[in-house]
C-alpha distance (Angstrom), angle and dihedral (degrees) to the residues before:
residue distance angle dihedral
X1 . . .
X2 3.78 . .
X3 3.78 119.4 .
X4 3.82 119.6 -136.1
X5 3.82 93.3 -107.8
X6 3.82 96.3 46.1
X7 3.77 117.2 116.0
X8 3.80 116.1 -97.1
X9 3.82 112.3 -106.3
X10 3.85 94.1 -108.4
X11 3.83 89.6 54.5
X12 3.82 91.1 49.8
X13 3.81 89.9 51.7
X14 3.80 89.4 47.5
X15 3.83 91.6 55.4
X16 3.80 91.9 51.4
X17 3.79 95.6 46.0
X18 3.81 95.4 45.6
X19 3.82 89.9 61.6
X20 3.80 97.6 40.1
X21 3.83 93.5 -104.2
X22 3.83 90.4 -66.7
X23 3.78 130.8 124.3
X24 3.81 110.6 -91.9
X25 3.81 93.5 -138.9
X26 3.84 101.7 109.0
X27 3.82 90.0 -144.8
X28 3.81 92.2 53.7
X29 3.84 113.9 30.2
X30 3.84 88.9 167.0
X31 3.82 115.3 169.8
X32 3.80 108.6 -105.9
X33 3.78 101.1 -163.6
X34 3.77 133.8 52.6
X35 3.79 145.7 142.2
X36 3.79 125.2 -51.9
X37 3.81 122.8 -148.8
X38 3.81 86.0 -110.4
X39 3.82 104.9 73.3
X40 3.82 90.0 -143.8
X41 3.81 93.1 59.9
X42 3.77 140.9 57.7
X43 3.81 134.2 -153.3
X44 3.80 118.2 -119.7
X45 3.80 122.5 -167.2
X46 3.79 94.9 166.9
X47 3.78 128.1 105.9
X48 3.76 134.2 -161.1
X49 3.80 101.9 -128.3
X50 3.78 126.0 -165.7
X51 3.79 115.1 -120.0
X52 3.80 89.6 -157.6
X53 3.81 110.0 33.9
X54 3.78 117.5 -99.1
X55 3.79 92.4 -145.9
X56 3.82 127.8 57.7
X57 3.79 110.1 -99.0
X58 3.81 92.8 18.0
X59 3.81 125.1 127.5
X60 3.80 111.8 -55.6
X61 3.83 91.1 -2.4
X62 3.80 118.3 -178.4
X63 3.81 117.9 -173.7
X64 3.81 90.9 -162.1
X65 3.82 93.0 70.1
X66 3.79 118.8 94.2
X67 3.83 124.7 -130.7
X68 3.80 89.3 -107.6
X69 3.81 91.6 53.6
X70 3.82 90.6 48.1
X71 3.81 90.3 56.7
X72 3.82 95.5 40.4
X73 3.83 121.0 111.9
X74 3.82 89.9 -116.1
X75 3.82 89.9 65.8
X76 3.78 97.4 55.0
X77 3.76 139.2 77.6
X78 3.83 131.7 -172.0
X79 3.81 113.7 -123.6
X80 3.79 138.1 161.9
X81 3.80 113.1 -106.4
X82 3.81 92.6 -102.2
X83 3.80 94.0 53.2
X84 3.81 90.8 42.7
X85 3.80 89.6 57.0
X86 3.80 91.2 42.9
X87 3.81 96.1 54.9
X88 3.80 92.9 45.7
X89 3.82 93.5 46.5
X90 3.82 94.2 53.4
X91 3.80 104.0 29.8
X92 3.84 95.2 157.6
X93 3.81 87.5 63.1
X94 3.82 96.2 40.9
X95 3.77 102.2 51.4
X96 3.79 125.7 -177.0
X97 3.81 89.1 -104.5
X98 3.82 91.7 54.5
X99 3.80 91.8 49.2
X100 3.81 91.4 48.6
X101 3.80 89.0 52.1
X102 3.82 90.8 49.4
X103 3.79 89.0 51.3
X104 3.80 91.9 50.0
X105 3.80 92.6 48.0
X106 3.82 93.2 46.6
X107 3.80 91.8 51.4
X108 3.81 90.3 47.0
X109 3.82 90.8 50.0
X110 3.82 91.0 49.5
X111 3.81 90.0 50.4
X112 3.81 91.5 51.0
X113 3.81 90.9 49.0
X114 3.82 91.3 50.5
X115 3.80 90.1 50.3
X116 3.80 89.7 52.2
X117 3.77 93.7 -108.4
X118 3.76 119.4 113.4
X119 3.81 121.8 -135.3
X120 3.80 116.1 -95.4
X121 3.79 112.5 -98.3
X122 3.80 90.6 12.5
X123 3.79 95.4 59.5
X124 3.74 123.0 121.9
X125 3.79 92.6 -69.1
X126 3.78 93.6 -171.7
X127 3.81 92.0 57.4
X128 3.80 91.8 45.1
X129 3.81 89.8 52.0
X130 3.81 90.5 49.7
X131 3.78 90.3 53.2
X132 3.81 91.9 49.6
X133 3.81 91.9 49.4
X134 3.78 91.4 47.1
X135 3.80 90.3 51.8
X136 3.82 92.6 48.1
X137 3.81 90.8 48.8
X138 3.80 90.5 50.9
X139 3.80 89.9 50.9
X140 3.82 91.4 56.7
X141 3.80 94.7 40.8
X142 3.82 94.1 81.6
X143 3.81 133.4 104.8
X144 3.80 91.6 -108.7
X145 3.80 89.2 63.8
X146 3.79 96.7 46.2
X147 3.82 99.4 86.1
X148 3.83 121.9 109.3
X149 3.81 93.8 -96.5
X150 3.80 92.2 58.7
X151 3.79 92.6 45.9
X152 3.77 93.2 70.4
X153 3.76 115.0 140.5
X154 3.80 94.3 -109.3
X155 3.80 92.6 57.5
X156 3.81 91.2 48.0
X157 3.80 90.7 49.9
X158 3.80 91.1 48.4
X159 3.81 91.4 50.5
X160 3.82 91.6 45.8
X161 3.81 90.8 50.9
X162 3.79 91.7 48.7
X163 3.83 89.0 52.4
X164 3.80 89.9 51.9
X165 3.80 91.6 48.2
X166 3.77 91.4 47.9
X167 3.77 90.4 54.5
X168 3.83 93.9 54.3
């Protein structure tokens, strides 16, 4: 049963879609939707959480906010169930400002993913490492580095390892 200050269903769907159906906690980013055994259904482990509590005395409550503002898209964030429980259980730590920043970062990350760019720090680290190793290998694969001093065993091992890593 829906409570009077719950988000309308279209707003809940908006939260989820604006962050690519992933938890907005930047340290989590767990997918919140997936397949069900019934091909006509899906599993959802995401929740539309209030940034400012919908009920008096709730986490991050603010009596100055109207009912309309409580139900507005600006007052909600999409989280997995674990992170939703976490932020409501320790509201002094997870302030409204922190949750708004999480929301902003999650929407920015989703935008970067849609554009084909991955968010900084959360990018495909493996691919980034491959590119760095490839660049380093190319730097050493030049005539200036082909004398006996540069052919020491450690350098050869390092280059061989980078080749192996690049092939993964």
